[in-house]
C-alpha positions in Angstrom: -55.0 41.0 -13.5 -52.1 41.2 -11.0 -54.4 40.1 -8.2 -55.4 37.0 -10.2 -51.8 36.2 -11.1 -50.7 36.6 -7.4 -53.6 34.6 -6.2 -52.7 31.8 -8.6 -49.1 31.8 -7.4 -50.3 31.6 -3.8 -52.6 28.7 -4.5 -50.0 26.8 -6.5 -47.3 27.4 -3.7 -49.8 26.2 -1.0 -50.7 23.1 -3.0 -47.0 22.2 -3.6 -46.1 22.7 0.1 -49.0 20.5 1.3 -48.1 17.8 -1.2 -44.4 17.8 -0.3 -45.2 17.8 3.5 -47.2 14.6 2.9 -44.1 13.1 1.2 -45.7 12.6 -2.3 -43.1 14.7 -4.1 -40.2 13.5 -2.0 -38.4 10.7 -3.9 -35.0 11.2 -2.3 -33.7 7.9 -0.9 -33.4 7.6 2.9 -31.6 5.2 5.2 -34.0 2.6 6.5 -33.7 -0.3 9.0 -30.6 -2.4 9.5 -31.0 -5.6 7.5 -27.5 -7.2 8.0 -24.4 -6.6 10.0 -20.8 -7.9 9.8 -17.8 -7.3 12.1 -14.1 -8.0 11.4 -11.2 -7.2 13.6 -7.7 -7.7 14.8 -6.3 -7.6 18.4 -6.5 -3.8 18.6 -9.7 -2.6 16.8 -12.7 -3.8 14.9 -14.7 -2.6 11.9 -18.5 -3.1 11.5 -20.6 -2.7 8.5 -24.3 -2.2 8.9 -26.4 -2.7 5.8 -29.5 -0.6 5.8 -32.5 -0.9 3.5 -33.2 2.1 1.4 -36.5 3.8 2.1 -38.2 5.6 -0.8 -36.0 3.9 -3.3 -36.8 3.5 -7.0 -38.1 0.5 -8.8 -35.4 -1.7 -7.1 -34.4 -0.1 -3.8 -30.7 0.0 -3.1 -28.9 -0.1 0.2 -26.8 2.1 2.5 -23.7 0.7 4.1 -22.5 2.4 7.3 -18.9 1.6 8.2 -18.0 2.0 11.9 -14.9 1.2 14.1 -14.4 0.5 17.8 -11.6 -0.5 20.1 -11.4 -4.3 20.4 -12.7 -4.6 24.0 -15.4 -1.9 23.9 -18.6 -1.2 22.0 -17.7 2.5 21.4 -18.7 2.5 17.7 -17.7 5.6 15.7 -18.8 6.2 12.2 -16.2 6.1 9.5 -18.2 6.6 6.3 -21.5 5.9 4.5 -21.7 4.4 1.0 -24.9 4.0 -1.0 -25.3 1.3 -3.6 -28.1 1.4 -6.2 -28.7 -2.3 -5.8 -29.3 -4.3 -2.6 -25.9 -6.0 -2.8 -24.2 -8.1 0.0 -22.0 -6.6 2.6 -18.5 -6.2 1.0 -16.6 -8.3 3.5 -13.5 -8.6 1.4 -13.2 -4.7 1.3 -12.2 -4.5 5.0 -8.5 -5.0 5.4 -6.1 -4.9 8.3 -2.5 -4.0 7.5 -1.1 -4.2 11.0 -2.4 -3.9 14.6 -2.5 -0.1 14.1 -3.5 0.3 10.4 -6.4 -0.8 8.3 -8.6 0.4 5.5 -12.0 0.0 4.0 -13.5 0.8 0.5 -16.7 0.7 -1.3 -18.0 2.4 -4.4 -15.8 5.5 -4.9 -15.0 5.9 -1.2 -11.9 4.8 0.7 -11.0 5.3 4.4 -7.8 4.4 6.3 -6.6 4.5 9.9 -3.1 4.3 11.3 -4.0 4.6 15.0 -6.0 1.5 15.8 -9.2 2.9 14.4 -9.4 6.0 16.6 -9.2 8.4 13.6 -10.0 7.7 9.9 -9.1 9.6 6.8 -11.9 9.4 4.1 -11.0 9.8 0.5 -13.7 10.3 -2.2 -12.8 9.9 -5.9 -15.5 12.2 -7.1 -14.0 15.1 -5.0 -10.4 14.2 -5.4 -10.3 13.3 -9.1 -12.9 15.8 -10.5 -11.4 15.8 -14.0 -12.0 12.0 -14.5 -15.8 12.1 -14.4 -16.0 9.0 -12.3 -19.7 9.0 -11.5 -19.9 5.8 -13.5 -17.0 4.0 -11.9 -16.0 2.1 -8.7 -12.9 1.2 -6.8 -12.3 -2.4 -7.8 -9.3 -3.1 -5.6 -6.8 -1.5 -3.1 -3.6 -3.1 -1.9 -1.6 -1.3 0.8 1.4 -2.7 2.6 2.5 -2.4 6.2 4.7 0.6 5.4 1.8 2.5 3.8 2.8 2.1 0.1 0.1 0.8 -2.2 -2.1 1.1 -5.2 -5.8 1.5 -6.1 -7.5 0.2 -9.2 -10.6 1.9 -10.5 -13.1 0.3 -12.9 -15.1 2.4 -15.2 -18.6 1.3 -16.3 -18.2 3.2 -19.6 -15.5 3.0 -22.2 -13.4 5.6 -20.4 -10.1 4.3 -19.1 -10.0 4.7 -15.3 -6.8 5.8 -13.7 -4.5 3.7 -11.6 -3.4 5.4 -8.3 -0.5 5.0 -5.9 0.0 6.0 -2.3 2.9 6.2 0.1 1.0 7.3 3.2 -1.8 4.7 3.7 -4.1 6.4 1.2 -4.1 9.9 2.7 -2.8 11.1 -0.7 -3.0 9.4 -4.1 -1.2 10.2 -7.3 -2.3 9.1 -10.7 0.1 6.6 -12.3 -1.8 6.2 -15.6 
């Protein structure tokens, strides 16, 4: 009886391993080829967004957006953040903003990133990690406004009936506090 049971487990495990190595059970989305690119910049640094098709997507495949920065005169691109969207939306050009020659920020979905040193270093903020009590898996950042001295606000939009918080910053978005 034990030999039959162990033999059945062995056969089932072997079958599952062979199916998963062929990719039939793997439905996790993956980054595909670049389908669009957009670059914005000021006199000190630039930001590029590469839109990638989603491989192994669902019924309607989404897209991955890879944000990168580089110095103005070089092609030394450095990754800032990756944001995945469920639908194949356009590159969010209006969500790249330059505050000064040294400072700028980008946002998409529930991610926000800012730099104050001409794009050399970026701080990435993720609402799901930093606001865990709000249950924001069904929300998005709808707008961010930051001034040249680093003070600003972030509006979140909930896709449910839940009221999303309004946030303020005094340090270019390194820290946010809930206003409401």
